[in-house]
N, C-alpha and C positions, 0 to 999 in steps of 0.2 A: 553769113554774118560779117559785117564790116568792122573795121578798126575805127576807134574814135581818138582823135588827137585834140586835146584842150591846150590852148596856148594862153599864157598870161604874162603880160609885161609887168615888171615890178611897178609898184606904186610910186608916187611923187617923192623924190628924195630932197633932203635938206642941204642946199648949197652953202648955207651960212655956217656950217660946222667945219672947222679947220682940220679935216682929215683927208686921207687919200681917197681917190675915187672908189676904190674897192670897199673902203670902210664907211662910206657915206650912209647915214641912216635915213629913214623916212621922216618927212616933216609931218605936221598935224593933218594936213589934207591927205597925205599918203596913208597915214594910219586909218583915217575915216574911210577912205575909198577902198582899201584892202579889206576892211571889215564888211563894208557894203557888198562887195563882190562875193565874199564868202557866204554871206546871208542869202544873196540871190542864187548862188549855186546850190545851196541847200534846199531852198524853196522849189527849185526846178529839178531837183534830184540829179544834179550833174556831179557825181562823185567818181573821181578817177580810181583806177586800180592801183596806180603808183604815181608818184610825183618825182620828176627829175628837175633839179634847179641849179642855177649858177650858185656859187658859194659866196657871193658878195653880201654885205650886210643888208642892203636894201631888198634883195631878193629873198633872203632868209626871213626878214621881218614881214615882208609881204605874204609869203606862204604860211608863216606861223599864224598870222592874223586870219587868213582865209580858212585855215584848218580849225580855228576855234569854232566856226560854225558847222564844219563838216564832220566833226567827231572822227577825224582821220587818224589812223595809227601812224605815228611818226617813224615807225620801223619801215614804212613803205615810202619814205622820202629819201632820195639819193642826191647828195650834194656833189656836183661835178665841177671840178676846177676848169675843165676845158670849155665850159659853157659861158664863162665870163667874156663878154664881147665877142662871141663866136659868130662866124658868118652862117648863112643858111645851110651850107653843105655839112658843116660840123653839127649844127643843131639837128638836122634831119638824120644824119648817121646815128647820133645818140638816141633819137626817138625810135628809130628802126631797131636798134639793139634791144631796147626795152619792149618793143612790140613783138619780139619773138616769144616773150613770156606773158605779156599782158594785152588785153583787148582795148583798154581805155587808159591812155597815158597822158599825163599833164606835164607840160614843159613850162618852166618859169625862167625867163631870161630877159635879154636886153635888145634894144634897137641899135643899129639898123638890122641886125640879124633876124629878129622876129618879123619885121615888115617884109624882108626878102623871102622868108620862109612861106608866109601866107601868099605872097605874089607868085612864088614858084609852084605851090601846091594847088592853088585855086584858079579857075578861069577868071579872066579880067572882069567880065561882066558881073561877077558875084562880089567884087570888092567894093567896100563902102568907105570912102575917104571923108575926112572932116572938111570944113570949108577952107582950112589952111593946108589941105593936101596931106593930112596925117592919117595913117591907118591904125597901127597899134599904139594908141596913146597910153599914157601911164595908167596902170591897173585895168587895161583893156583885156577882155576875155574873148577868145575865138574858139568856136567848136567846128572842127573839120572832120568830115567823114572820109575815110580812106579805104582802099581795097583791102579785103581780108588777107590776101596773099601779099606779104610785104615786098615780094619781088616786083609787084605791079605798082608800087608807089613811085611815081615818076612825075615829070612836069605836068601840071594841071590835071592830075589824077584824083584830086580831092574835090569835095563839095563843101563849101562854106555854109554850114547850117545856121550859124548865128555869130554875130560880132557885137559885143555889148560893152559899152563904155560907162563908167560910173556917172558921168554927167547925164546920160540918158535915164539911168535908174532914179536919179534924184528928181526928175521931172514926173515920174509916175506917182 
């Protein structure tokens, strides 16, 4: 049995609110997109065993909106301060820590760390960039299959099963 890693970038935030970067909330588009991704995850039975998330306001709002559709127990959400603007090494180390206990882990965080993590774990030919060379756009969801033995999770050891952006779901 393999491990599953779900990655979710926070939804679009509101740059017009005069608060610190950490406290910036979602804008209306971000609210809609995070609800849309949650509904899509539910329809596709993509329910994680646990969620680890940056503790910023926009990641908290994103995951709480997603969880509205998932009927997910908030006791299995872990708010991790070190995930705020972390690089891919920190993000991966945190995921592996939780994969000791859980088979399906969801990470909610920020770019450029999430882009770096997908690029590190998955072969280049599996990556799907937007026309303007973006990978993990806001509210983008990636499902990566990883080796069951966490000691074997290394460079390009993952398989990108799917990468879904809210803009693609709106076209369906």
